[in-house]
VEXTOR-10940 format. One record per atom (N, C-alpha, C): x, y, z; residue number from 1; residue in three letters. Coordinates in nm, 3 decimals, decimal comma. Example, Ala and Ser with C-alpha at 12.3 -4.5 7.8 and 13.67 -1.06 7.14 Angstrom:
// residues 2
SITE        u        v        w  num  residuo
SITE    1,319   -0,569    0,780    1      ALA
SITE    1,230   -0,450    0,780    1      ALA
SITE    1,320   -0,330    0,780    1      ALA
SITE    1,285   -0,225    0,708    2      SER
SITE    1,367   -0,106    0,714    2      SER
SITE    1,290    0,003    0,787    2      SER
This chain:
// residues 177
SITE        u        v        w  num  residuo
SITE   -1,440   -0,591   -0,650    1      UNK
SITE   -1,407   -0,482   -0,767    1      UNK
SITE   -1,400   -0,550   -0,890    1      UNK
SITE   -1,311   -0,645   -0,877    2      UNK
SITE   -1,284   -0,753   -0,996    2      UNK
SITE   -1,440   -0,783   -1,054    2      UNK
SITE   -1,503   -0,849   -0,942    3      UNK
SITE   -1,663   -0,851   -0,987    3      UNK
SITE   -1,720   -0,775   -1,059    3      UNK
SITE   -1,715   -0,680   -1,021    4      UNK
SITE   -1,785   -0,542   -1,066    4      UNK
SITE   -1,761   -0,506   -1,228    4      UNK
SITE   -1,609   -0,487   -1,223    5      UNK
SITE   -1,561   -0,495   -1,339    5      UNK
SITE   -1,627   -0,601   -1,456    5      UNK
SITE   -1,645   -0,733   -1,426    6      UNK
SITE   -1,657   -0,823   -1,488    6      UNK
SITE   -1,821   -0,806   -1,500    6      UNK
SITE   -1,896   -0,756   -1,450    7      UNK
SITE   -2,063   -0,692   -1,470    7      UNK
SITE   -2,063   -0,589   -1,560    7      UNK
SITE   -1,952   -0,508   -1,586    8      UNK
SITE   -1,923   -0,413   -1,661    8      UNK
SITE   -1,863   -0,456   -1,779    8      UNK
SITE   -1,822   -0,591   -1,798    9      UNK
SITE   -1,745   -0,645   -1,942    9      UNK
SITE   -1,890   -0,709   -1,974    9      UNK
SITE   -1,958   -0,738   -1,900   10      UNK
SITE   -2,122   -0,812   -1,954   10      UNK
SITE   -2,196   -0,721   -2,017   10      UNK
SITE   -2,181   -0,582   -1,962   11      UNK
SITE   -2,268   -0,487   -2,021   11      UNK
SITE   -2,370   -0,443   -1,927   11      UNK
SITE   -2,365   -0,493   -1,799   12      UNK
SITE   -2,493   -0,484   -1,710   12      UNK
SITE   -2,454   -0,322   -1,610   12      UNK
SITE   -2,309   -0,300   -1,584   13      UNK
SITE   -2,288   -0,182   -1,523   13      UNK
SITE   -2,173   -0,099   -1,607   13      UNK
SITE   -2,205    0,072   -1,603   14      UNK
SITE   -2,099    0,125   -1,684   14      UNK
SITE   -1,969    0,137   -1,584   14      UNK
SITE   -1,844    0,097   -1,697   15      UNK
SITE   -1,730    0,110   -1,613   15      UNK
SITE   -1,705    0,278   -1,539   15      UNK
SITE   -1,746    0,352   -1,636   16      UNK
SITE   -1,703    0,508   -1,560   16      UNK
SITE   -1,754    0,531   -1,471   16      UNK
SITE   -1,895    0,496   -1,429   17      UNK
SITE   -1,988    0,526   -1,298   17      UNK
SITE   -1,934    0,449   -1,213   17      UNK
SITE   -1,891    0,323   -1,237   18      UNK
SITE   -1,850    0,254   -1,170   18      UNK
SITE   -1,692    0,303   -1,099   18      UNK
SITE   -1,621    0,328   -1,176   19      UNK
SITE   -1,468    0,379   -1,131   19      UNK
SITE   -1,492    0,535   -1,035   19      UNK
SITE   -1,597    0,608   -1,099   20      UNK
SITE   -1,631    0,700   -1,021   20      UNK
SITE   -1,678    0,684   -0,852   20      UNK
SITE   -1,801    0,605   -0,865   21      UNK
SITE   -1,853    0,537   -0,734   21      UNK
SITE   -1,734    0,472   -0,628   21      UNK
SITE   -1,690    0,394   -0,713   22      UNK
SITE   -1,584    0,309   -0,616   22      UNK
SITE   -1,483    0,388   -0,548   22      UNK
SITE   -1,423    0,482   -0,644   23      UNK
SITE   -1,310    0,599   -0,588   23      UNK
SITE   -1,376    0,670   -0,461   23      UNK
SITE   -1,493    0,735   -0,520   24      UNK
SITE   -1,535    0,805   -0,389   24      UNK
SITE   -1,608    0,695   -0,270   24      UNK
SITE   -1,629    0,609   -0,276   25      UNK
SITE   -1,664    0,496   -0,137   25      UNK
SITE   -1,523    0,494   -0,084   25      UNK
SITE   -1,413    0,470   -0,140   26      UNK
SITE   -1,308    0,437   -0,074   26      UNK
SITE   -1,217    0,553   -0,033   26      UNK
SITE   -1,231    0,672   -0,073   27      UNK
SITE   -1,186    0,812   -0,029   27      UNK
SITE   -1,262    0,843    0,054   27      UNK
SITE   -1,398    0,869    0,077   28      UNK
SITE   -1,492    0,898    0,184   28      UNK
SITE   -1,465    0,796    0,297   28      UNK
SITE   -1,455    0,650    0,308   29      UNK
SITE   -1,420    0,592    0,374   29      UNK
SITE   -1,262    0,596    0,447   29      UNK
SITE   -1,176    0,613    0,359   30      UNK
SITE   -1,040    0,641    0,425   30      UNK
SITE   -1,033    0,792    0,502   30      UNK
SITE   -1,084    0,889    0,454   31      UNK
SITE   -1,098    0,978    0,505   31      UNK
SITE   -1,149    0,988    0,653   31      UNK
SITE   -1,265    0,955    0,645   32      UNK
SITE   -1,343    0,932    0,801   32      UNK
SITE   -1,247    0,833    0,865   32      UNK
SITE   -1,193    0,744    0,841   33      UNK
SITE   -1,129    0,669    0,937   33      UNK
SITE   -0,969    0,767    0,976   33      UNK
SITE   -0,927    0,858    0,890   34      UNK
SITE   -0,798    0,922    0,909   34      UNK
SITE   -0,873    1,022    1,014   34      UNK
SITE   -0,977    1,069    1,044   35      UNK
SITE   -1,035    1,200    1,115   35      UNK
SITE   -1,057    1,096    1,233   35      UNK
SITE   -1,126    1,004    1,240   36      UNK
SITE   -1,133    0,906    1,378   36      UNK
SITE   -1,003    0,886    1,418   36      UNK
SITE   -0,880    0,873    1,356   37      UNK
SITE   -0,758    0,833    1,418   37      UNK
SITE   -0,717    0,955    1,448   37      UNK
SITE   -0,720    1,080    1,391   38      UNK
SITE   -0,653    1,215    1,441   38      UNK
SITE   -0,744    1,244    1,564   38      UNK
SITE   -0,870    1,260    1,604   39      UNK
SITE   -0,926    1,279    1,663   39      UNK
SITE   -0,961    1,214    1,811   39      UNK
SITE   -0,992    1,094    1,763   40      UNK
SITE   -0,997    0,991    1,906   40      UNK
SITE   -0,889    0,910    1,951   40      UNK
SITE   -0,775    0,900    1,830   41      UNK
SITE   -0,638    0,851    1,890   41      UNK
SITE   -0,648    0,690    1,882   41      UNK
SITE   -0,567    0,607    1,911   42      UNK
SITE   -0,544    0,474    1,966   42      UNK
SITE   -0,634    0,398    2,084   42      UNK
SITE   -0,594    0,523    2,182   43      UNK
SITE   -0,691    0,436    2,317   43      UNK
SITE   -0,883    0,393    2,266   43      UNK
SITE   -0,945    0,506    2,167   44      UNK
SITE   -1,067    0,493    2,121   44      UNK
SITE   -1,071    0,358    2,037   44      UNK
SITE   -0,962    0,363    1,963   45      UNK
SITE   -0,952    0,190    1,876   45      UNK
SITE   -0,922    0,099    1,944   45      UNK
SITE   -0,852    0,116    2,001   46      UNK
SITE   -0,803   -0,043    2,127   46      UNK
SITE   -0,937   -0,051    2,223   46      UNK
SITE   -1,026    0,034    2,261   47      UNK
SITE   -1,115    0,043    2,343   47      UNK
SITE   -1,209   -0,040    2,250   47      UNK
SITE   -1,244    0,009    2,164   48      UNK
SITE   -1,400    0,020    2,091   48      UNK
SITE   -1,411   -0,066    1,947   48      UNK
SITE   -1,258   -0,129    1,951   49      UNK
SITE   -1,228   -0,160    1,781   49      UNK
SITE   -1,281   -0,311    1,768   49      UNK
SITE   -1,298   -0,406    1,884   50      UNK
SITE   -1,364   -0,529    1,864   50      UNK
SITE   -1,497   -0,509    1,831   50      UNK
SITE   -1,587   -0,391    1,866   51      UNK
SITE   -1,723   -0,377    1,797   51      UNK
SITE   -1,723   -0,357    1,658   51      UNK
SITE   -1,622   -0,346    1,584   52      UNK
SITE   -1,613   -0,279    1,432   52      UNK
SITE   -1,498   -0,383    1,357   52      UNK
SITE   -1,501   -0,497    1,427   53      UNK
SITE   -1,419   -0,658    1,392   53      UNK
SITE   -1,268   -0,602    1,382   53      UNK
SITE   -1,231   -0,518    1,462   54      UNK
SITE   -1,063   -0,478    1,443   54      UNK
SITE   -1,010   -0,528    1,560   54      UNK
SITE   -0,980   -0,684    1,525   55      UNK
SITE   -0,906   -0,721    1,611   55      UNK
SITE   -0,789   -0,665    1,672   55      UNK
SITE   -0,733   -0,695    1,775   56      UNK
SITE   -0,584   -0,664    1,817   56      UNK
SITE   -0,479   -0,711    1,738   56      UNK
SITE   -0,465   -0,805    1,702   57      UNK
SITE   -0,384   -0,883    1,646   57      UNK
SITE   -0,351   -0,790    1,494   57      UNK
SITE   -0,494   -0,775    1,438   58      UNK
SITE   -0,473   -0,665    1,295   58      UNK
SITE   -0,387   -0,539    1,339   58      UNK
SITE   -0,424   -0,502    1,459   59      UNK
SITE   -0,405   -0,392    1,509   59      UNK
SITE   -0,268   -0,360    1,523   59      UNK
SITE   -0,204   -0,435    1,594   60      UNK
SITE   -0,066   -0,473    1,596   60      UNK
SITE   -0,005   -0,483    1,434   60      UNK
SITE   -0,009   -0,563    1,389   61      UNK
SITE    0,007   -0,611    1,241   61      UNK
SITE    0,033   -0,450    1,158   61      UNK
SITE   -0,090   -0,404    1,182   62      UNK
SITE   -0,080   -0,248    1,097   62      UNK
SITE   -0,013   -0,158    1,150   62      UNK
SITE   -0,001   -0,154    1,271   63      UNK
SITE    0,118   -0,028    1,351   63      UNK
SITE    0,258   -0,081    1,323   63      UNK
SITE    0,272   -0,237    1,334   64      UNK
SITE    0,441   -0,241    1,306   64      UNK
SITE    0,456   -0,208    1,148   64      UNK
SITE    0,355   -0,242    1,017   65      UNK
SITE    0,375   -0,187    0,907   65      UNK
SITE    0,382   -0,067    0,877   65      UNK
SITE    0,329    0,030    0,941   66      UNK
SITE    0,322    0,173    0,960   66      UNK
SITE    0,462    0,247    1,015   66      UNK
SITE    0,481    0,142    1,119   67      UNK
SITE    0,611    0,204    1,164   67      UNK
SITE    0,736    0,160    1,078   67      UNK
SITE    0,734    0,079    0,998   68      UNK
SITE    0,848    0,057    0,885   68      UNK
SITE    0,840    0,105    0,786   68      UNK
SITE    0,720    0,147    0,732   69      UNK
SITE    0,683    0,179    0,568   69      UNK
SITE    0,646    0,323    0,577   69      UNK
SITE    0,585    0,375    0,658   70      UNK
SITE    0,510    0,520    0,681   70      UNK
SITE    0,414    0,562    0,569   70      UNK
SITE    0,448    0,643    0,528   71      UNK
SITE    0,353    0,719    0,422   71      UNK
SITE    0,337    0,661    0,287   71      UNK
SITE    0,447    0,537    0,284   72      UNK
SITE    0,428    0,440    0,146   72      UNK
SITE    0,298    0,360    0,186   72      UNK
SITE    0,298    0,313    0,320   73      UNK
SITE    0,187    0,228    0,335   73      UNK
SITE    0,062    0,283    0,321   73      UNK
SITE    0,019    0,400    0,306   74      UNK
SITE   -0,075    0,461    0,310   74      UNK
SITE   -0,123    0,413    0,126   74      UNK
SITE   -0,039    0,414    0,062   75      UNK
SITE   -0,054    0,402   -0,100   75      UNK
SITE   -0,092    0,248   -0,117   75      UNK
SITE    0,047    0,152   -0,057   76      UNK
SITE   -0,004    0,049   -0,083   76      UNK
SITE   -0,078   -0,047    0,008   76      UNK
SITE   -0,100    0,045    0,115   77      UNK
SITE   -0,241   -0,037    0,211   77      UNK
SITE   -0,309   -0,105    0,150   77      UNK
SITE   -0,364   -0,033    0,037   78      UNK
SITE   -0,502   -0,082   -0,022   78      UNK
SITE   -0,487   -0,245   -0,107   78      UNK
SITE   -0,340   -0,256   -0,116   79      UNK
SITE   -0,293   -0,412   -0,172   79      UNK
SITE   -0,273   -0,495   -0,063   79      UNK
SITE   -0,312   -0,488    0,081   80      UNK
SITE   -0,274   -0,588    0,152   80      UNK
SITE   -0,385   -0,609    0,234   80      UNK
SITE   -0,453   -0,724    0,253   81      UNK
SITE   -0,581   -0,733    0,287   81      UNK
SITE   -0,556   -0,763    0,475   81      UNK
SITE   -0,677   -0,659    0,521   82      UNK
SITE   -0,660   -0,672    0,674   82      UNK
SITE   -0,585   -0,542    0,718   82      UNK
SITE   -0,485   -0,482    0,583   83      UNK
SITE   -0,427   -0,375    0,658   83      UNK
SITE   -0,484   -0,255    0,599   83      UNK
SITE   -0,541   -0,273    0,484   84      UNK
SITE   -0,581   -0,128    0,410   84      UNK
SITE   -0,730   -0,077    0,497   84      UNK
SITE   -0,772   -0,130    0,596   85      UNK
SITE   -0,881   -0,078    0,659   85      UNK
SITE   -0,777    0,025    0,818   85      UNK
SITE   -0,706   -0,031    0,801   86      UNK
SITE   -0,631    0,057    0,944   86      UNK
SITE   -0,554    0,192    0,900   86      UNK
SITE   -0,512    0,163    0,756   87      UNK
SITE   -0,421    0,273    0,759   87      UNK
SITE   -0,469    0,396    0,767   87      UNK
SITE   -0,596    0,448    0,755   88      UNK
SITE   -0,643    0,579    0,793   88      UNK
SITE   -0,632    0,580    0,912   88      UNK
SITE   -0,676    0,525    1,003   89      UNK
SITE   -0,671    0,529    1,141   89      UNK
SITE   -0,546    0,563    1,196   89      UNK
SITE   -0,440    0,490    1,143   90      UNK
SITE   -0,270    0,548    1,214   90      UNK
SITE   -0,221    0,634    1,112   90      UNK
SITE   -0,249    0,666    1,037   91      UNK
SITE   -0,226    0,766    0,956   91      UNK
SITE   -0,238    0,914    1,038   91      UNK
SITE   -0,399    0,906    1,105   92      UNK
SITE   -0,461    0,994    1,180   92      UNK
SITE   -0,377    1,008    1,307   92      UNK
SITE   -0,365    0,903    1,369   93      UNK
SITE   -0,290    0,886    1,500   93      UNK
SITE   -0,113    0,944    1,493   93      UNK
SITE   -0,048    0,923    1,355   94      UNK
SITE    0,073    0,941    1,374   94      UNK
SITE    0,077    1,080    1,332   94      UNK
SITE   -0,073    1,142    1,320   95      UNK
SITE   -0,050    1,308    1,247   95      UNK
SITE    0,007    1,304    1,144   95      UNK
SITE   -0,006    1,246    1,060   96      UNK
SITE    0,041    1,245    0,895   96      UNK
SITE   -0,033    1,402    0,859   96      UNK
SITE    0,014    1,508    0,799   97      UNK
SITE   -0,065    1,612    0,751   97      UNK
SITE   -0,158    1,556    0,639   97      UNK
SITE   -0,270    1,615    0,638   98      UNK
SITE   -0,393    1,519    0,580   98      UNK
SITE   -0,338    1,604    0,437   98      UNK
SITE   -0,271    1,669    0,386   99      UNK
SITE   -0,253    1,712    0,257   99      UNK
SITE   -0,178    1,613    0,190   99      UNK
SITE   -0,080    1,529    0,286  100      UNK
SITE   -0,007    1,422    0,242  100      UNK
SITE   -0,090    1,286    0,256  100      UNK
SITE   -0,139    1,305    0,332  101      UNK
SITE   -0,236    1,153    0,364  101      UNK
SITE   -0,337    1,195    0,249  101      UNK
SITE   -0,404    1,278    0,205  102      UNK
SITE   -0,470    1,260    0,095  102      UNK
SITE   -0,414    1,229   -0,036  102      UNK
SITE   -0,272    1,306   -0,060  103      UNK
SITE   -0,193    1,292   -0,180  103      UNK
SITE   -0,152    1,102   -0,212  103      UNK
SITE   -0,147    1,055   -0,090  104      UNK
SITE   -0,134    0,940   -0,092  104      UNK
SITE   -0,230    0,837   -0,107  104      UNK
SITE   -0,313    0,838   -0,031  105      UNK
SITE   -0,462    0,772    0,012  105      UNK
SITE   -0,536    0,798   -0,111  105      UNK
SITE   -0,579    0,871   -0,179  106      UNK
SITE   -0,618    0,895   -0,303  106      UNK
SITE   -0,578    0,841   -0,435  106      UNK
SITE   -0,446    0,908   -0,429  107      UNK
SITE   -0,361    0,785   -0,581  107      UNK
SITE   -0,355    0,662   -0,550  107      UNK
SITE   -0,360    0,610   -0,442  108      UNK
SITE   -0,372    0,438   -0,387  108      UNK
SITE   -0,502    0,404   -0,427  108      UNK
SITE   -0,597    0,480   -0,386  109      UNK
SITE   -0,741    0,424   -0,418  109      UNK
SITE   -0,766    0,430   -0,586  109      UNK
SITE   -0,727    0,533   -0,628  110      UNK
SITE   -0,756    0,579   -0,779  110      UNK
SITE   -0,689    0,452   -0,822  110      UNK
SITE   -0,566    0,425   -0,797  111      UNK
SITE   -0,495    0,286   -0,893  111      UNK
SITE   -0,562    0,129   -0,842  111      UNK
SITE   -0,576    0,129   -0,729  112      UNK
SITE   -0,643    0,024   -0,688  112      UNK
SITE   -0,788   -0,003   -0,754  112      UNK
SITE   -0,877    0,101   -0,780  113      UNK
SITE   -1,011    0,083   -0,781  113      UNK
SITE   -0,967    0,042   -0,946  113      UNK
SITE   -0,906    0,141   -1,040  114      UNK
SITE   -0,904    0,110   -1,148  114      UNK
SITE   -0,838   -0,031   -1,214  114      UNK
SITE   -0,740   -0,082   -1,133  115      UNK
SITE   -0,659   -0,195   -1,160  115      UNK
SITE   -0,765   -0,303   -1,115  115      UNK
SITE   -0,856   -0,289   -0,973  116      UNK
SITE   -0,913   -0,432   -0,996  116      UNK
SITE   -1,039   -0,435   -1,107  116      UNK
SITE   -1,118   -0,331   -1,147  117      UNK
SITE   -1,232   -0,288   -1,197  117      UNK
SITE   -1,186   -0,343   -1,335  117      UNK
SITE   -1,011   -0,306   -1,391  118      UNK
SITE   -0,979   -0,324   -1,492  118      UNK
SITE   -0,956   -0,447   -1,521  118      UNK
SITE   -0,931   -0,543   -1,404  119      UNK
SITE   -0,906   -0,688   -1,427  119      UNK
SITE   -1,046   -0,751   -1,474  119      UNK
SITE   -1,149   -0,712   -1,419  120      UNK
SITE   -1,285   -0,765   -1,406  120      UNK
SITE   -1,317   -0,728   -1,554  120      UNK
SITE   -1,290   -0,622   -1,611  121      UNK
SITE   -1,339   -0,547   -1,755  121      UNK
SITE   -1,288   -0,658   -1,861  121      UNK
SITE   -1,147   -0,648   -1,842  122      UNK
SITE   -1,038   -0,702   -1,941  122      UNK
SITE   -1,042   -0,841   -1,938  122      UNK
SITE   -1,070   -0,908   -1,847  123      UNK
SITE   -1,027   -1,056   -1,832  123      UNK
SITE   -1,171   -1,124   -1,871  123      UNK
SITE   -1,267   -1,034   -1,847  124      UNK
SITE   -1,434   -1,105   -1,865  124      UNK
SITE   -1,445   -1,224   -1,782  124      UNK
SITE   -1,484   -1,317   -1,844  125      UNK
SITE   -1,518   -1,441   -1,750  125      UNK
SITE   -1,407   -1,511   -1,691  125      UNK
SITE   -1,273   -1,484   -1,767  126      UNK
SITE   -1,157   -1,539   -1,680  126      UNK
SITE   -1,114   -1,462   -1,547  126      UNK
SITE   -1,152   -1,332   -1,500  127      UNK
SITE   -1,117   -1,284   -1,403  127      UNK
SITE   -1,082   -1,362   -1,272  127      UNK
SITE   -1,147   -1,480   -1,267  128      UNK
SITE   -1,116   -1,520   -1,107  128      UNK
SITE   -0,984   -1,630   -1,187  128      UNK
SITE   -0,950   -1,673   -1,259  129      UNK
SITE   -0,854   -1,718   -1,293  129      UNK
SITE   -0,738   -1,635   -1,295  129      UNK
SITE   -0,739   -1,542   -1,320  130      UNK
SITE   -0,625   -1,403   -1,310  130      UNK
SITE   -0,575   -1,401   -1,144  130      UNK
SITE   -0,659   -1,393   -1,067  131      UNK
SITE   -0,665   -1,386   -0,924  131      UNK
SITE   -0,581   -1,534   -0,865  131      UNK
SITE   -0,617   -1,659   -0,942  132      UNK
SITE   -0,551   -1,779   -0,892  132      UNK
SITE   -0,416   -1,776   -0,944  132      UNK
SITE   -0,386   -1,711   -1,086  133      UNK
SITE   -0,243   -1,749   -1,139  133      UNK
SITE   -0,181   -1,634   -1,054  133      UNK
SITE   -0,198   -1,520   -1,003  134      UNK
SITE   -0,132   -1,445   -0,905  134      UNK
SITE   -0,102   -1,493   -0,801  134      UNK
SITE   -0,212   -1,576   -0,726  135      UNK
SITE   -0,199   -1,618   -0,588  135      UNK
SITE   -0,070   -1,760   -0,604  135      UNK
SITE   -0,116   -1,822   -0,692  136      UNK
SITE    0,008   -1,922   -0,746  136      UNK
SITE    0,167   -1,877   -0,750  136      UNK
SITE    0,214   -1,752   -0,804  137      UNK
SITE    0,307   -1,711   -0,854  137      UNK
SITE    0,368   -1,597   -0,769  137      UNK
SITE    0,251   -1,582   -0,643  138      UNK
SITE    0,298   -1,439   -0,591  138      UNK
SITE    0,462   -1,428   -0,544  138      UNK
SITE    0,526   -1,558   -0,455  139      UNK
SITE    0,627   -1,561   -0,396  139      UNK
SITE    0,749   -1,543   -0,523  139      UNK
SITE    0,714   -1,581   -0,647  140      UNK
SITE    0,798   -1,521   -0,775  140      UNK
SITE    0,774   -1,365   -0,802  140      UNK
SITE    0,678   -1,315   -0,818  141      UNK
SITE    0,676   -1,171   -0,845  141      UNK
SITE    0,732   -1,101   -0,756  141      UNK
SITE    0,708   -1,137   -0,596  142      UNK
SITE    0,754   -1,041   -0,490  142      UNK
SITE    0,936   -1,050   -0,494  142      UNK
SITE    0,986   -1,170   -0,515  143      UNK
SITE    1,101   -1,224   -0,578  143      UNK
SITE    1,178   -1,130   -0,664  143      UNK
SITE    1,100   -1,122   -0,775  144      UNK
SITE    1,126   -1,008   -0,896  144      UNK
SITE    1,149   -0,892   -0,821  144      UNK
SITE    1,039   -0,840   -0,760  145      UNK
SITE    1,027   -0,723   -0,706  145      UNK
SITE    1,158   -0,651   -0,629  145      UNK
SITE    1,174   -0,767   -0,530  146      UNK
SITE    1,283   -0,758   -0,444  146      UNK
SITE    1,416   -0,723   -0,516  146      UNK
SITE    1,447   -0,839   -0,617  147      UNK
SITE    1,554   -0,823   -0,708  147      UNK
SITE    1,579   -0,627   -0,754  147      UNK
SITE    1,491   -0,622   -0,825  148      UNK
SITE    1,458   -0,490   -0,861  148      UNK
SITE    1,499   -0,381   -0,787  148      UNK
SITE    1,419   -0,387   -0,664  149      UNK
SITE    1,487   -0,301   -0,565  149      UNK
SITE    1,617   -0,289   -0,523  149      UNK
SITE    1,680   -0,391   -0,525  150      UNK
SITE    1,806   -0,402   -0,467  150      UNK
SITE    1,921   -0,341   -0,593  150      UNK
SITE    1,852   -0,422   -0,691  151      UNK
SITE    1,947   -0,351   -0,829  151      UNK
SITE    1,927   -0,200   -0,810  151      UNK
SITE    1,831   -0,123   -0,773  152      UNK
SITE    1,797    0,020   -0,799  152      UNK
SITE    1,871    0,088   -0,668  152      UNK
SITE    1,885    0,009   -0,578  153      UNK
SITE    1,974    0,072   -0,461  153      UNK
SITE    2,121    0,036   -0,476  153      UNK
SITE    2,177   -0,063   -0,521  154      UNK
SITE    2,291   -0,087   -0,571  154      UNK
SITE    2,354    0,018   -0,680  154      UNK
SITE    2,289    0,041   -0,792  155      UNK
SITE    2,324    0,140   -0,872  155      UNK
SITE    2,318    0,266   -0,835  155      UNK
SITE    2,203    0,326   -0,779  156      UNK
SITE    2,201    0,449   -0,708  156      UNK
SITE    2,341    0,487   -0,606  156      UNK
SITE    2,369    0,376   -0,534  157      UNK
SITE    2,475    0,425   -0,441  157      UNK
SITE    2,623    0,327   -0,469  157      UNK
SITE    2,637    0,324   -0,592  158      UNK
SITE    2,749    0,290   -0,682  158      UNK
SITE    2,871    0,390   -0,634  158      UNK
SITE    2,843    0,464   -0,638  159      UNK
SITE    2,963    0,583   -0,673  159      UNK
SITE    2,995    0,632   -0,531  159      UNK
SITE    2,913    0,618   -0,413  160      UNK
SITE    2,958    0,637   -0,262  160      UNK
SITE    3,031    0,508   -0,249  160      UNK
SITE    2,973    0,400   -0,290  161      UNK
SITE    3,063    0,286   -0,232  161      UNK
SITE    3,213    0,257   -0,279  161      UNK
SITE    3,201    0,342   -0,412  162      UNK
SITE    3,353    0,315   -0,472  162      UNK
SITE    3,451    0,413   -0,421  162      UNK
SITE    3,397    0,560   -0,391  163      UNK
SITE    3,473    0,644   -0,355  163      UNK
SITE    3,529    0,618   -0,188  163      UNK
SITE    3,453    0,540   -0,088  164      UNK
SITE    3,420    0,472    0,031  164      UNK
SITE    3,555    0,392    0,049  164      UNK
SITE    3,544    0,296   -0,086  165      UNK
SITE    3,635    0,193   -0,073  165      UNK
SITE    3,776    0,237   -0,113  165      UNK
SITE    3,789    0,328   -0,209  166      UNK
SITE    3,946    0,454   -0,252  166      UNK
SITE    3,975    0,470   -0,135  166      UNK
SITE    3,881    0,516   -0,065  167      UNK
SITE    3,945    0,615    0,104  167      UNK
SITE    4,029    0,520    0,156  167      UNK
SITE    3,967    0,408    0,175  168      UNK
SITE    4,021    0,305    0,300  168      UNK
SITE    4,168    0,271    0,263  168      UNK
SITE    4,210    0,245    0,188  169      UNK
SITE    4,346    0,214    0,139  169      UNK
SITE    4,412    0,338    0,183  169      UNK
SITE    4,400    0,483    0,130  170      UNK
SITE    4,501    0,544    0,157  170      UNK
SITE    4,492    0,579    0,328  170      UNK
SITE    4,389    0,565    0,387  171      UNK
SITE    4,395    0,587    0,538  171      UNK
SITE    4,476    0,510    0,567  171      UNK
SITE    4,479    0,362    0,553  172      UNK
SITE    4,560    0,261    0,626  172      UNK
SITE    4,685    0,310    0,601  172      UNK
SITE    4,743    0,338    0,456  173      UNK
SITE    4,903    0,362    0,453  173      UNK
SITE    4,905    0,527    0,514  173      UNK
SITE    4,827    0,556    0,509  174      UNK
SITE    4,879    0,687    0,623  174      UNK
SITE    4,947    0,648    0,769  174      UNK
SITE    4,827    0,536    0,811  175      UNK
SITE    4,857    0,512    0,952  175      UNK
SITE    5,003    0,402    0,968  175      UNK
SITE    5,013    0,381    0,834  176      UNK
SITE    5,160    0,267    0,850  176      UNK
SITE    5,289    0,383    0,837  176      UNK
SITE    5,283    0,472    0,787  177      UNK
SITE    5,408    0,560    0,789  177      UNK
SITE    5,436    0,616    0,919  177      UNK
């Protein structure tokens, strides 16, 4: 995708047409995989997946991620190599309603397409350096996002924790009387 964005930067391809075609391709692919998962189920994928380069370890990994993250994985699955190809199958197998699947999958597809095409278009010849830097600093980026999530959870539940801590001393005093 980023290389296609780079070709757009050089003027060889039109960015708008690239975005539309890439979005259509990803959504059509995800929709097909969703319906295969919904109609054929896990036995089909387990039995015939090897013919489509779907090895058992990738299937197991995706199942674990889907069980843990659910519908959010449909959106973020585009950004996880080896997982993005299976999220549609597992959404179908898990009987996620199609409207909900489409909301998450299509919005994730649009974001993914525009992000990677945009990286190629904006950074031009340096697009490859951006991926090298992202790879180099991934641990720091993930740690920063994790800290932000922890801070958000602490902020959200601060009142409930404060109320709970105030109730405990009163309950202890009641027992002592």
